[in-house]
C-alpha angles and dihedrals in degrees: 000000000000089000092054091049090051092050090049092052091048088052093050092048091048090055094044095050096034091065112090111239115234113257119196112229113283137166118266090218129036094227096047123114128204148213120213113215118206116193127216109317100193095106092052098051100040092065122058091214093054098050094084090060091060089044089053090051093052093043088054089053090048090051093050103045092106101036094049095034090233110195100170140016117207124196115188103215141267089098088169139019095228127030100192121000125125102210123058094247121202095289100078138334098259126090118235089255091055092047094053091045091050097051091042091053095045098046086042088072086077094055113125091007105073134354116247139192114217110187126205118244131194090267089057090066139069119202139201127226090275093055095252111153129228125179136181088218093109090053093057104026109037117165094263096048087098109031090207090059089051089047094053098036107125104165139004140181140200126276122228089272089060097250124128107250147168086240085090109028147125128227119198122209118184135207101012096168086334097312132103121227136197119207113202122199113194127183122253109282092000117227121244092254090051091055090046090054093047091049090053090052092050090050095052112119091227089066098042093112097038123107112229132213122193122207113190131150105237121032115107131036133213091266090061093252127126115248112259108173128104113275115243141161137177141238125235108240116229096251141062132223114204086347092302116125111236120235128211124232111279115278123211114240108234121236091359128143133225125208096278092050091048088054094049098042104036116010107037094051094046123092103210108035103115108159135039121190121191144159132178097108116073114247137032132291140173138182139161126215133170119245124220090279095054094254119134119244116204114214122193138186118197118169119146099171091117092055119095098037108326141270104315105017103034136092095257100267113325092268094282120167135157134241116208109194115198108207121223090248086075089227108072126072120184118203122207126177113210139170118212086192092064093033095059095070127056087218094063102026090104088068096044095104133054102219101178118114092256091061107031116044146118128245133182132235121215120247 
């Protein structure tokens, strides 16, 4: 009997200590710094019920700026589902105006605390029948909305409407473990003149020794291939059928560039572009290619909008975000995929990390 009790106690202790205790995200190295990557947010803000999840994600970032030494937050576009439509439509219960106000308010929690790059995705635009693009981005995210964005703003370009905008801009951060970085934000399917501007910036002698990071909406797909199709979008027709807004046929965006063209025209010929972050296509992706100077360029897709139930019926994406930890050796970057939504409760903390090799891995930067 005593033997059976002893075996039972050993079994209980084995279970208790065999279970991995939840660890909140922390840096591997005391002198590391990090980027937080936020995927497409459209499915959070288009539903009233989903907006608190995005708010939770940003509040978690806010609470961890110091502990994770967060130097930059990058959002990969599709801030909203609708750029400019008065009724709610059938994709969500929030008007376009409410969607923009929601994402502005939530990201605004970071103002004055950390700089952030918020890219424009295809859903952040309206177009005309010639494929010209118009966005309300400037209305809600002017350069001085976050004073730290204004402080670190080094360069900016014009949007398709001809206005200077953070849609195409460069933030400069100096002395991150002794190195200077440029963070480029480029519009969805950047126009030829946008890429020409970005190339001129990269070639400036003053940035010769900077490392550069590009944030743009559409670049890589879930099969680790760069996008290579023509860029197109649609117009909302000015009438509804059964309360559903009618869409035009897709319209090709003139003089725009897909992922492969961005690579060929901007990234491959540039010496110091080392990391590309994108969204647009549900899932995750990663690839590494050498540029013309023999330096590796790391290219990443991170879009969780299909997690948590899907595009129309889900919770927006299960709260997933990414932590990119830049080690003090200035070579190693550790990627962790974490959900503050799952991490907030002891009941779900066991699911708070994606541990598979597509979501937790290490890559190297070139010297």
